[in-house]
N, C-alpha and C positions, 0 to 999 in steps of 0.2 A: 504494500500499500504506500502511495506517495505521501510523504510528510508535507503538510501545508505550512508555508511560511507566514511570518507576521503580516506581510503586505497582502497575502491572499485573504486573510480574515478581516481586513479593514473594510468597514462599511461606509466611511466617509473619506473623501480625498483629502490627503495631507498637502499643505502648501509650504514651501520653504519660508522660514522665519528665523532670522538671526538677531536676537536681542538678549541682553542680560536681564535675568530676573532673580528675585529671591524667593526662597521657600523655607518653610518651617517643617522639619522632620517631627511629626507629632509623637512618635515613639521616644526619641532621645531628647526632644525639645531643643534641638540645635538648628540655627540658621545656616543657610548656604546661599552663595551667590553662584549662579550657573549660567550657561548660555543655552538658548534654544536652538533646535535644528529645523523643526517644523512643527506645524500645528494643524489641527482639524477641529470641527465642532465637538469632537468627543475625546480628543487626546492631544498630548504635546510630547514631542521628542526633545530630550535634553542631553547635554554633554556635562558630566560632572567629574570632580576629582576623587569622589569616594563612591563606593558601591552601596546600594541600598537594597534590602530584601524585598522580594515580591510581596505585595500587600501593605507595605509601609504607607500609612496615611500622610498626606502632605497638604499644607496650606500654602498657596502660591499668590504672589503679587507680580503681575506682568505690567510693565510700563506701556501705556497706550500711546502709539507713535503720534507725535505732533500735538498731544493734548496736555501734557504736564501732569497727568494723573495715572493711577494704576488701576488694573482690573484684578479683582480677587476672585480666586476659585479654590476649590478643593479637589483632591484626586488621590489615587493610589498608584503605587509602582506596579505596572503590568509585567515588565521584564527589564533585565539589566544584562548588559554584555561588556566585558572587559575589552578595551580597545588597546590600551597599554597599561603598564602597572599602576599609573595614576590618572588614568582616563577611562571613563565608563560612559557608554550610551544607554540612556534610560528611556523607556516608554511609559508615560503617565496616562492612565485612564481617568478622565474627569468624572466627578460624581454625578453631574447633571448636565443635561444637554441645554445649552444657552446659546441659541442662534443669534440673539441680539448682541450679547456680549462678545461672542467670537467674531462678530461682523467687524470689529475694530481692527482685527488682525488678518482676516480672510477676506481680502478684496482682489478681485481679478481686474487687471487693466484690460480695457476693451479696445 
């Protein structure tokens, strides 16, 4: 049986998004500053310097481009992959679908 990749299971298109954002690891109560890789209405791809366990709950603040304010969201680590000893790609599944909130980040140029 063929193994399905993460990309195969995605229901929503991800768009590239490279911004710095901060999150709170709700298990350890520690703050981190990370970079995003991509975003969809249901998830965010992050690049972090530390590994997080699958299921770790996060609170996140994403700066809204050209607005001077941040968008708040909650999510959980869906997957984590080590890229180098101090670099991890993380997939975050957002707790709720927020089309209006995510529209700040997901805009296609026509």
